[in-house]
N, C-alpha and C positions, 0 to 999 in steps of 0.2 A: 406549632413547631414541626418541622419535617423530621421524620424518624429516618436515620441513616439506614440504607439498605446494606445487606451483606453482600460480599463479592460473589458468592455463588449460592444459588437456591433453585427452586423449581422453575421450569421453563416450558415453552412450546416452540415449534418451528413454524413461523408465519407462513400461511398458505400451503402447508403440508409439502414443502419442497422435497423432491426425491434426490437424496444425496448419493452419489456413486461411491461404491466401495473401492473402486480402483480408477485410475485416470482413464478418461474416455480416449478412444483411439479414433482420430479423424484423418481424412485424406489430406495430403499436403496441398492439394489444389485449393483448399479453403483459405490458405494463407496468402491473401491478395490485398493490395492496398484498397481496392475499390469495394471489397466485400466488408460488411460490418461485423462479421462473426468475431473478429479479434477483440472488439471493444463494445461493451454494453453501456449505454447512457440512460440514466433515470432522471426524470425532471422535465419541466416544460422548457420550451425554447426561450421564454422570458423568465429569468431566474426568480424563484420564489424567496430566496434567502441570500444574504451575502456570503454564506458558507458554501464551499464546494468540497465534496468528500471524494477522495481518491483511494481506490483499492487495487494496487498494482500487482500483488503477489499471490492472490488467492486462486488464480486460474488452474484448472484441472484438465485442460485439453492438451493432449500430446500428439502432435503430428506423426504419422507413420514414419516419415523420413527421419525424424529425430529418434524415434525408438529403434529404428534399424541401425543407427550409429552407436547404440549403447554397448559398453564393454561390461556392464553390470546388470543385475536384474532391474526391472522396471520399478520395483519397490524402493530402490536406492535413491530415486528422484524425489520421493515423498518428503524428506526433511527440508527440501528447498521451498515447499509450499507454505504460505501462511494459511494452514489448513482450515478451510471453511470460514475464514474471518469475513468472507462476503455474505454469509448467512447472518452474522451479527450486524453488518451494515445494512442489509435489506430489512432486518427487523427494526432498526433504528430509523429508517428513512421516513421522512414526513413531507417530501416534496422538493427539497433542495436538489441541486444538480449533484449527481453521483456518477462516477466513472468507474467501471469495473472491468479489469482485464480478464479475458476468458482463457487466453492460452497461458501455459505454465511458465514459470520463471526459468525453468531449464532451457526453454526455447530462446528467450531473450529476457534480460533483467531490465525492467523500465526504471529501476532505481540506480542505474549506473549511467555514466556518460557514454555517448557513442564512441569516445576515444579510449574507454577502459577495456581494451581488447587484449586477450591473453595469447601471446605468441606460441604457447605450448599447445594450444588446440585450434588456432586461427591463423591460416596462411596469410590473411590480410593484415595482421597486426604487425606492421613494419616498424622496426626499431627507430626511435627518433620522431615518429609521427603519432605515436599513441601515448596515452597517460598511463604509465606503468605504476599505478597506485598501490598502496598496501593491500587494497581489496583484490586487485588483480593478482598480486604476488601470493595471496592466501588462497587463490583458486576461486574467488567469487567476483569475477569480472562481468562484463556485458553478457557473455555466455559463461555460466559457471563451469569450472573444470571438475569440481568436487562437490559433494553434499556434505556428508558427515565423514570424518576420518580423512585420510590422505589418498584414498584410492581414486584414480582418474575415471571419470564417468564414461569417456568416449574412446572408441577403438582407434581413432585417428584424428587428424586435423580437418577442420571444416574449410571448404573453399572460400576465398575472399567474396566471390559473388553470392554464396549462400548467406553469409553473415550480412552482406549489403542488402540482400533481399528481405531478411528479417527486420533490419533497421527501417527500411522503407515501408514495410507492411504493418509493423506493430509499434516500434519505438517512437518514430517521428509522429504518426497520427495520434498516439496517446498524449504526447506532450503538447501537440498542437491543440488537442481537445481541452487539456487542462488550461493552457494559456487562454484560449477563447472563452472558456467558462469563467475564469477569473476576471477577464476583461469585461465581460457582460455584467458580472456581479458588481464590479466596481462602478461601471457606468450607471447602474440603476441605484446602487445604495451608497456610493461614495467611498466605500471601503470593501474590500473582499478578503476572505480568509480561506486558506486551503487546509483541510484536515486530511493528512495522509495516513491511512489506516493500515496497520500491520499487526502480526502476532508473533510472539516469541516463546521459545521453550521456557518452562519454569526456571526461575533464577535461584531456587533453593528455599529452605524454610524461612530464612531471614531476608530474602530478596523481595523487591517490589513486585506487585502484580501488574502494574502498568507503568510505562515510562513515557514522558513527554520529551520530545526532542525539538530544539530550535536552533541547532548548530551553534550552541553556546551564545545565543543572543543575536545571531546574524539574520535570521529569517523571519522573525516576528517581534513586534513590540513587547516589552515585558508584561504589559497589561493583559495580553491575550494568554500568555503562559499562566499568569496568576489566576485568570478566570477558569481556565481548563483545570488547573490544579485544585482550585476550590470546589469545582463541580465534582470531581472524582473523590476528594477527601469527604465532601458532604454525603456521598453515597457509600462511604465505608471503605474506599480503596485509595488511600493516599499514595500518590505516584512518586517515582523518582524523576529527577529532571536531568536529561542529557547523559545519564550513566546507567547502564552501559551503551545505550543507543542514543546518539545525538541527532539522528536524521541523516539521510542520504542525498542522492542527486536530485530527487524530486523536489524536496523543500529548498535545497540550495539553489536550484535552477529557477524556481517560481516565486520564492519569497523575496519580495521587494518592499520592505517596510516604508522606505522613503517615498515610494509611489502609492502607498496605501493598499498594498497587497502583502498579506502576512501568511506565513506558512508554518504549520506544526506537524510533527510526526507523532502518532500515538501507537505505541507498542502494547499489545494485550497478551498477558499470560494465557497460553492455550488451555491450561487446566481450568480456567475460569468457565469456558463455554463448550469444551469438548468432553467426551467420555473419558473414562479412566485410562483407556488405551491412547488417548490423544488422536483419535482417528475420525470419529463421527460426532456431530452436534450432540451435546448432552444437556443435563438438567440446568446448567447455568447459562444457557444461551439468552433467554429473555431478560434476566437481571443484568447481564453484561451489555446487551443491547440498550437497556434503559440508561445505563451509565454513559454509553456513547451518546445517546440522545441528549442527556444532560450536558455533555460537553459541547455538542453542536449548538444547543440553545444558548449556552453561556457565551460561546464565541459570537454567535449572531447578535445577542444583546450587546456585547461590547462593541462590535463593529457598528451597529446602528447608533449607539450612544456616541461613539467617536465621530460619527458623520454628522451629528446634529449641529454642532457649532459651525461647521463648514456650510451646511445647508442654510443656516440662518444668515450668513453673511451676504 
């Protein structure tokens, strides 16, 4: 019988990664479509698994041009990060395709539509041509206007050409990479599954430590949610489903269950794998990564099982 693991216990950081104490400052010339620095891809060209893992919000690279536009201290951007959840993903990785965004969410949010542009900070957000969603209205659009609280992050509005360049350099390439990885996985295995990995602030003493989102059943078949839920519960972390996080643009855009492409978002409580200050990897990183590994394996098993009847026809 498998003994359930606790949600937080001793750990190590795989490979002795050197985690930065503050965001790295890079030259804005690195933000180019043709340069690979914005996106890191792990895994072979031929997919080893039907599961593709996406890590869109863990980036800690802040272009100088972005920092120069700040109206607040640089530390105010930190709450926008899914702080070091990429370390969890790397520790869980066993060869499947994994896509990790290196640039910070403050630069551009990959989990928003290109049309979720905020006219209060974006000259190119033309009324009537953009999606003025609840997320945009709350200040968390394609380029966030705020982090925590109501204070505006930026000294002024960004030029339309600036935002267009960010979309071309980071947003579109990331989604093209996700789409290509899922297509390759489905072509090889008959079914593909996207696991979109995020982290969240602690939800309180009675709150869930992990949350699975499938946009209330729209982005994945129920059996995949059930397998992920069982994997986490078996490891001692029974998750919530869709509340308070149901998934964002990434799973909505790429989840196509009718085409055998399923997409789930997984939110992880940062206190599970970070230190007490919720700043640096802590003692819970390895067991948290093991739970994520269990989810990946469960999703892969379900995808392969669902593809077997089709393969036998």
